C-alpha positions as CSV (number, residue, x, y, z in Angstrom):
1,M,1.0,245.3,42.1
2,N,0.3,246.8,45.5
3,G,-2.8,244.6,45.9
4,L,-0.6,241.4,45.6
5,R,2.0,242.8,48.0
6,N,-0.7,243.6,50.5
7,F,-2.3,240.1,50.0
8,M,1.1,238.4,50.7
9,M,1.8,240.5,53.8
10,G,2.2,238.1,56.7
11,R,2.4,235.0,54.6
12,Y,5.4,232.7,54.3
13,G,6.2,232.9,50.6
14,T,8.8,230.7,48.8
15,D,11.8,228.9,50.2
16,Q,14.2,226.1,49.2
17,L,11.7,223.3,50.1
18,T,9.0,224.9,48.0
19,L,11.3,225.3,45.0
20,A,12.4,221.7,45.4
21,L,8.8,220.5,45.5
22,L,8.0,222.5,42.4
23,I,10.9,221.0,40.5
24,L,10.0,217.5,41.7
25,G,6.4,218.1,40.6
26,M,7.4,219.2,37.2
27,I,9.6,216.2,36.7
28,F,6.8,213.9,37.8
29,T,4.4,215.7,35.5
30,F,6.7,215.1,32.5
31,I,7.3,211.4,33.4
32,G,3.6,210.8,34.1
33,D,2.7,212.5,30.8
34,A,5.2,210.6,28.8
35,L,4.3,207.2,30.3
36,E,0.6,208.0,30.5
37,F,0.7,207.1,34.2
38,N,-2.3,208.9,35.7
39,S,-1.6,208.2,39.4
40,L,1.8,209.9,39.0
41,I,0.0,213.0,37.6
42,T,-2.4,212.9,40.5
43,L,0.6,212.9,42.8
44,T,1.9,216.0,41.1
45,Y,-1.4,217.8,41.9
46,I,-0.9,217.0,45.5
47,I,2.7,218.3,45.4
48,F,1.6,221.5,43.7
49,L,-1.2,222.1,46.2
50,T,1.3,221.6,49.0
51,C,3.5,224.3,47.4
52,I,0.5,226.7,47.3
53,F,-0.3,225.9,50.9
54,R,3.3,226.6,52.0
55,I,3.4,229.8,50.0
56,M,0.1,231.1,51.4
57,S,0.6,229.9,55.0
58,K,0.6,232.4,57.8
59,N,2.2,229.9,60.2
60,I,5.7,231.1,59.4
61,L,7.5,229.3,62.3
62,A,6.2,225.9,61.2
63,R,7.2,226.5,57.6
64,Q,10.7,227.6,58.7
65,K,11.1,224.4,60.7
66,E,10.1,222.3,57.7
67,N,12.5,224.1,55.5
68,Y,15.3,223.8,58.1
69,K,14.7,220.0,58.3
70,F,14.8,219.8,54.5
71,L,18.1,221.7,54.4
72,E,19.7,219.4,56.9
73,Y,19.3,216.6,54.3
74,W,19.7,218.7,51.2
75,N,23.0,220.6,52.0
76,P,25.2,217.5,52.4
77,I,23.9,216.1,49.1
78,K,24.4,219.5,47.4
79,S,28.0,219.9,48.7
80,W,28.9,216.3,47.8
81,S,27.6,216.7,44.2
82,K,29.3,220.0,43.9
83,G,32.6,218.5,44.9
84,K,32.2,215.6,42.4
85,Y,31.3,218.2,39.7
86,N,34.5,220.2,40.5
87,I,36.6,217.0,40.3
88,I,35.1,216.1,36.9
89,K,35.5,219.6,35.7
90,S,39.2,219.9,36.7
91,S,40.2,216.3,35.7
92,K,41.6,217.6,32.4
93,N,44.4,219.5,34.2
94,Y,44.7,217.7,37.5
95,K,44.9,214.2,38.9
96,Y,43.6,213.3,42.3
97,I,45.6,210.9,44.5
98,K,45.3,209.7,48.1
99,C,47.9,210.0,50.8
100,P,49.1,206.5,51.7
101,N,49.3,207.5,55.4
102,C,46.1,209.4,56.2
103,K,44.0,208.8,53.0
104,Q,43.6,212.5,52.4
105,K,42.7,213.4,48.7
106,L,45.4,215.5,47.1
107,R,45.3,217.3,43.8
108,V,48.4,217.2,41.6
109,P,49.0,218.6,38.1
110,R,48.7,216.2,35.2
111,G,51.6,215.4,32.8
112,K,54.6,216.1,35.2
113,G,55.7,212.5,35.4
114,K,56.8,211.2,38.8
115,I,56.7,213.9,41.4
116,L,57.4,214.3,45.1
117,V,54.1,215.0,46.9
118,T,53.8,216.3,50.5
119,C,50.5,215.7,52.2
120,K,49.1,218.9,53.7
121,N,47.3,217.0,56.4
122,C,50.0,214.7,57.8
123,N,53.2,216.1,56.1
124,T,54.0,212.6,54.7
125,K,56.2,212.8,51.6
126,F,55.8,210.2,48.8
127,I,56.4,209.9,45.1
128,A,53.3,209.7,42.8
129,K,52.9,209.6,39.1
130,S,51.0,212.5,37.7
């Protein structure tokens, strides 16, 4: 184990971009295998070799810049999908409505009938059906 630790000393290792590339490569491998699409399987070899290159690279600053650029695009997608997941998960107990004044999304409990709702953003009061 010490030999591997010493070998990896000064090398970049894994990050979010490398993990995303590995997952993408696995997905392409399964699709290419299922459809017997050889050029897609060749693309997966290129992706996996890129992952190995990134892990073994000693140019840490360049790999960090690449990962930072990837995260600039990935984080908004991740937060958007997490928000949508939370809305779907809580849709059994809550209903989401929009404020008629500022269009802010508001969460109200389901099954209460008509209720008076106050927007947290603009303090507009309106009646909504829950």
